[in-house]
Every structure is written in structure tokens, then in C-alpha cells.
N, C-alpha and C positions, 0 to 999 in steps of 0.2 A: 503401499502403507508398510510402515516399519513398525513391527510388534516386539522387537528385541527388548525394549525397555520394559514392557508389561511382563514378560516372563521373568525378567531378573527381580523385579518387585514381588511377584507372586511366590517365588521360592524362598523369600527370606521369612524366617519364623517370626510371628508377632509376639510370642512370649518366650523368654530364655528358657533353654533346657535346664534339666537339673544340674548338669555339669557346669552350665554357665552361671547358673544362680549361686552355686556353691563355691565356685572357683575363685582364684586370687584376684580376678578381675571384677568380681562383684563389689558393688559400692556398699559400704556399711551404713551410708546414710539413706538408702533407698527406702521404698515403701515398706518392705519387710522388716528393715531394720528399725524404722521409725515406729512401726506398730508393736514391734517386740519391746523396744524401749518404753513405750507408753504404757504397755501392760505390765511390764517389770516395775516401773516407777509406782503405778497405781497398787499393785500388790505390796510394794514396800511401805506405802503410806498406810495402807490398811493394817499391815502387821505391826507397823510402829504405834499406830493408835490402840491396837489391842494390847501391846505390851505396856503402854502407857497406863491403859486402863488397869491391868492387872497389878502393876506396880503401886498405882494409888490405892487400890483395894488393899494390897498387903500392908501400905503404909497405915492405913486407917485401922486395920485390924491390929497391927503391932503397937498401936498408940502413938506413933510418930506424928500423926495428924489428928486434930481434933474436930475439924471442920468436914462435914459430910457434902456439902454443896459441891466443891471442886471434884470430888469423887464421882458424884452422880452426874456431874458434866462430862467427865472423862469417859464414863461408861456409856453415856447417850451418844457421845461423839463416835465412840468405837462401834457402837450398835448401828448407827446411821450410816457410817462408811462400809461396814460390812453388808448391810442390806443394799446399799447402792451398788457395790461390787457384785452381789449375786444378781441383782437386776440387770446389770450390764452383761454378765455371763450368760444369762437366760436369754437375751436378746442376740448375742452372737451365736448361740446355739441354735435358736430359732432361725436366724437368717442362714446358717450353715445347711440346716435341714431343707429349708426352702430352695436353697440353691441346688441341693443334691437331687431334689424332686424335680427340677426343671427338666424338659425334654430337649433335646438338641435337634 
């Protein structure tokens, strides 16, 4: 019975080491890069909504705009996107804590 193939498979790491993950051979489109990009895009969208809300409030207070409905809509959109972001953050933290409490 030849077991040389099994020992070769068992010695290969399943997850990349820190040097492999951060080295030049690491693929930028991998799972870590996709997650980072998604988080960055979501934060950018929430930030943009907050800035648009602040600008519309300033325009209303300065008298540049007389209609309050678009301002209320911008503020509601910014508030909803921020609440959604906080909900996602809380779920990620909860999942992280759950993972850290797992016994190996």
C-alpha cells in the first residue's frame, strides 16, 4: 500500500500564511479584497448621503432653496443608510464574537 500521496497532501497548508496573503503573489480580487472593497464602497455611499443631506440643509437655511420636501427626503435617506450601516456593523461584530467563542 503506497501512502506517499497522502503525506504530501496533509502537509500542504489549507489557509495561506500571513506572508503568502500579503505578498506580491496575493490576488487583489480574492475574498479579502472583495470584502474590503464592498465595505469601502458602502462607507463611501453612506458618507455621500450624509454630505448631501448636510448640503441640502445648508442650502435651505441660506435661502437657496425654498422647498423643504427634498431636504426632508435627503435627511431621511441619510438616516436610513446610516442605520442600515450600523445594523450591518452590529451583525459583523456579533458574528466575530460568536466565532471567537467557538471551541476548537
